[in-house]
C-alpha angles and dihedrals in degrees: 000000000000115000127202122235117224119209128163089344093302121119115228120185091216098169092052092048091052092046092051093046096046098032088226133109111273131192129187124206138158119251098250094051090047091052090049089052092048093052091045095050102035110005143045094332098050112137096023126111094216141019143163114225117202122184115204108193134107084338137358123268139151153160139223131226113194127173089355094304138098111256108222108173120183111352090346093292100127102138110042090157089144088074098042108123122243129183093263124107101221116125118238125218087247088067098251124113125242100011117169090244093051090055107035112023121113087252090055092048090053091047091052089051091051090052091050095052140041133218111271095012092125093237119151090242094055092042093053091048091047088238091299127110113326111224134196089257090056088054091051093048093047092048090054087059091055099253108167096217093049092047089053090053090048091052090053091047091049092049094056093040087053091053092049093046091049089056090051091049090054093045101046107018093216129183089235143356115229117202117205137165131076095302090057086074085073093054094122096066091036097051104079099045090041092052091045091056092049091049090052098046110026124091110258093253091062102042094092095052105117123236108206136175118254117259104202099059117193090348094067094093094047092048092047092048091051091052094052089091089068093059121098 
């Protein structure tokens, strides 16, 4: 596989140029696809024939492995789950309203926490953030401590993640969904409400597909990129 890099509307066969210059095999892949490959080969998806990898961090990204291969689609943009539309009314940076990323990213979770609290209110969320910006990670840490407000935010996050994951189950029919990114560190409090949403909304054939946290952390993309050389 040799992908083409697009810049300012001009195609550039970057992998071929590197291969010619270095006289070594070269492969080019985007970070989300590489992370999906890493988790499939060496992480939470090992042993499956297919998976959807979703990273929930500052934004939303992902990749798909199907029949033991990366699914690229047009220009390598297979999983644009960040821009899938939900029923919410929040505006996304892409300009659309109600995108998955606008509702469920770590940035969105932090924004919801900021709207729920005020500086100096003594809340656990504001205390943990030292009255600065509350982030998604602050919400996760506070929820782990049993804070009621944080747990409410986690329940809301899990509900919308469950809707987005259900859509991905119906679209790609994977053996598993792997959740990565910073918010995946809060998978324990997310798990039950997320699974409940999937059970409620997914077609029966998909209700037993496991949703599991990623295992390789921030190294998933590097590991996946290194293993590209083993692909046909």
